[in-house]
N, C-alpha and C positions, 0 to 999 in steps of 0.2 A: 487186418493188414495195416501197418503203420509205416511212416516214412523211415523210421529206424530200421524196420525189417527190409524195406526196399533197398536202403543203403547197404545193408549187410549182404543181400543177395547180389547186388551190382558191384560190390567191392569198392564202394566210395564212402565218403563221409555223409552224414545226414544233412549237413549244411549244403553240400553239392546237390542233393536231391531236392532240397527246399528251393534252391536257386532255379533249378530246371522247372519246377512246378509253379513257383510264385514270383520269381525274380523278374525284373524288367528286361526288355530285349537286349539291352547293352550288356547286362550281367550274364545273360544266358549265352551270348556270343563268346564270352571268355572261356567257356567250358569247351574242351575239345569235342569235335563231332562224334568221335567214337564213344566217348564217355556219355554224351547225351543219348546216343542211340542205344547204348547198353541199359541205361536207366529206363528209357521209354519201352524197351523190350520187356523188362521185368514188370513194369507197370501194366503193360498189355497182357502179359501172361497171368498175372495175379488178379487182374480186374480191380486194381486199386482205384478208389474214388476219394478225392480230397475231402476232408471234413469241412463243410461250409462255415461252421462257427470258427474253427481254427484259422481258416483262410481269411475270414473277416478280421480276426485279431492281427494278422500279419499286414493286410492291405488296408484295413479300416473301411472295407466295403463288403456289401453282400452280393454285388453284381446283379442287382435287381432294379429294374426301372418301373416306377409306378406310372399308370396310365389313368387319367381322370378325364371324363367327358361330362359336360353339363347336360347333355341329352342322353337317352338310353344308348348304350354302345351297340346294341344289335336290334334296332327298330326295323320292322318289316317295311314300313312306309318310307323309310329314308335309307334303306340298305345301300343304295347306290352312292349316297353321299358319304357315309362313314366307312364303308368297307375298304375303299382304296387307302384311306388314312391308316387303318389297322393293318392292312397288308404291308405298307411301307415301314411302319413301326416294327412289326414282327421280323421282317427281312433284315433290317439293319441291326436289331438286337441280337438276332441269331448269329449273324456274321461276326459280331463282336464278343460273343460268349456271354450275353446277358439274358436273364430271365425277365418276364413281364408280370407285373402284379396289377390286375385290373381292379380299380377302386370302386367297388359296387356297394359298399356299406355306408356311403356318404349320407349325411343328414339332409334335412330339407328345411327351407325357410318357410315363413308364414304363407307365402304365395305358392308354395309347392315346388320351388326350384331347388335343385340339388346344390349342396354346399361342400366345398373342400374341407373347411374347418367345422368340426362338430365333435360331439362327445365320443363318437366312434372313429375319430380320425386315426388313420394308420399310415400316414405319409412316411414316418420315420422307419417303417419296415423296409422301405426302398432307399436307394442311394440318391435318387433324384426323380423328378416327375415330369411327364409330358402332359400338357393340358390342352384339350381341344373342345370345340363346341361353337355353335353359331354366335352366341353372345356370352361374354364372361361377366362375372361379378366384379366391378372395379374395386370394391372394398377388399375382396379376397385377394385380388391381384396386388393391391398395395400391401396387404399383410405378408404375402409371399416375398415381395421385394424387400420388406423390412427385415425379414428373417435371414437365416444363413443356409436355408435349404435350397439346393440347386434345382431349377426348373426351367422349362422352355415352353412357349405357346406355339401351337400350329395355327397360322393365320395372323395377319397384322393386328396389333392391339395398340390402342392409344396409351399414352403415358398414364401411370397410376401412382403418382407420387415419385415417379422416376421412370426411365425407359424400360419397357418390358421386353425381355429377350424373346424373339420369335423367328420363325421361317414362314413366310406368307406368299401369296400370289399377287402380282402387280395388276389388279383388276382395272385400275384407272388408266394405265397406259394401253392395255389391251382394248378397253372400251373406246378410247379416243381413236385408236387405229381403225376400228370398225366404222366409227362415225365418218372418218376421213374417206374411207372407201366408198361410203354412200354418197358423200359430197362429190367425189370424183366421178361418180356415175350420173350426176345431174340431179340428185335429190335435194329439195329445198325445204319441204314441209315434213317435219318429223313428229312421230307420236312415241310416247314413252309409257310403258305399262310396268309399274313397280314403284315401291316407295323410294323417297329420296333421303330417308333417315333411318336410324336403327343401328344394327350391327355395323362394324367397320367395313365388312365386305360389301354391304348394301350401299353405304355412303361412298365408298371408293368407286363403285360403278357409276353412281350419279355424278361424282366429281369428274370422272373421265368423259362422261357424256356431255356435261356442261362445257368442259374445256374444248371438246371436239366441235361443238355446235356454235362456237363464238364467231366463226368466219363463214358467213353466207348461209347459215341454216336458221330455220324458224321452228320453234317448238309449238305446234298448233294444238296438241292434245297431250295431257299428262293424267293418266289414271293411276292413282296411288294404290288402289285396292288390287292386289295381285289376282284375286279370285273373282273378278268382275264377270258378269254374264257375257258369254261369248257373242251372242247375237246383238246385244246392246252395244258391246264394244265395237263390233264391225260397223254398225250404223253410225256410231260416233266418228270412227275413222273416216268413213266415206263422206260424212257431213263436213268434216274439217278439211277434206281433200289432202290428208296426209298420204304420202306415197311410200313411206317406209315406217315400220313399227318396230321399236326396240322392246324386247321382253327381258325381264330379269330372271324369269323362270321358264325352262324348257317345257315343263308340264302345262303351262298356260299357252304357250305358242302352238303346241300341237293341235288342240281343238280350234284355235283361231284360224290356222291355215286350212283346216278341214272345212270350216264354215265359209271361208273366202272362196275356196274352190267350188263349194256347193252353190254359192251365189253367182257363179259364172265368171269370177275374176281369175285372171291369169297371174300366177305367182312364179316369178317376180315381175312379169311384164306390166301388170296393172298395179300390183302392190307388193312391195318387198317386206320380208320379215327377217329380223336379226335377233339372235339370242345371246345374252351376255354371260356366256360361260356354260360349259357342259362337262359332264364326267366322261363323255365318250372320247376315246383317244383319236388323235388326228388321222391315223391310218385306218380307222374303222370304216368299212365300206357301207355300213348302214347309216352313216351320217348324212343327213339331208339339209339340215339348217345351217345357215351361215352363222358362225359362232367362233369361240376360241376354247381350247382345251385347258381346263384348270389342272395343273400338275399335282394332284392330290398325293399320289404315292411318293413322288419326289420330295414334296414338302415334308411329309412325315419322315421319310428316310433321312433327309438332311437334318431335320430337327433332332432326331434320335442320335445321329452320329455326333452332332454338335454337343449334345448333353453328355454323351459318353466321353468325348474329348475333354470336356470341362471336368468331369469326375476324375479323369486320369491325369490331371495336372496341367491341362491345356489352358488357353486364354479364356477370358470371360466370353460368354456367348453374346453375339451381336444381333442386330436386326437385319434380316435378309429377305428380299423380295425376289421371287422367281418369275421369269417372263412366261406368258401364256401363249402357246402356239396358235396361230390363226388357222381356222378351218374354213375353206372357201365355201363349201356347201353349194346349194343351188336355189337359195331363197332370196338372194340379193342380186339385183341386176339393174341395168339402165331402164328408164321409163320408156314405154312404147310411145313413139311419136303420135300425136293426135291426127286423126284422119280429117281431111278437108271434106266438108259436106257438099 
């Protein structure tokens, strides 16, 4: 079945059929409703499917989005981290009529990291690419910026010879708000468990923490190693008399809270715990920790739609930061008043 045969059966010109199938919305509106319905009826009855190669010749696109991640796309250990991004990408692409091409044949550098550019590079099979991962290769980002291939990053990225288009989360502002909440509850001695450098998301959390603790707070303990021994960490916290501990990773806050309770401490009466970001939605009743929700699905969805808009003749993609919704939880509270002996 061809467009010529569709036109014959519908009693219209082939050009009219082509406009219904491939034209922009304004051109399609010029065709009478009855004519469009007649063409669509013939298409439905015959099971006609447009030739993707021919369609690309008309539009200059394949309607395919590439998805590249520097980490495995489906890792069992990090499923909760990547799954929401992939859900958001798929939902937006499906709504806009785009297919997804997962870039799994990427090469590897000397240190074993995946690379976008390699001998097996297949970026050009797609119209544009969505790039995600905890840490990006700045050299590859610069190479993408220098070329004419449309792309967008999920997560804030530093400039790489120019501004990188992205949709990210405002970790700095969300972290500063949590620090302010702790200050408002009377906390003065703070502990921080997590690095202060590395990926942009890690540095943004530290930036927000530093900004929030400038007024009336004291950092009495900073443990850079995220996987520090829980019992040793608890002893250090108690020795420094920190009353609130900020964790960059939920996975490390869980055993720490368990150890604190086992030691007879009241959480949050004797010791408060704050987590800087969680994949758990704000309305999830299982949420216990005071934290904020990272809008991973929304980040991915907005990034995908921004890339599609660019491909379809829209404006250049900008840099966007989404706010993180605060989750009250039950691990941050005012300090218990000291009893008089």
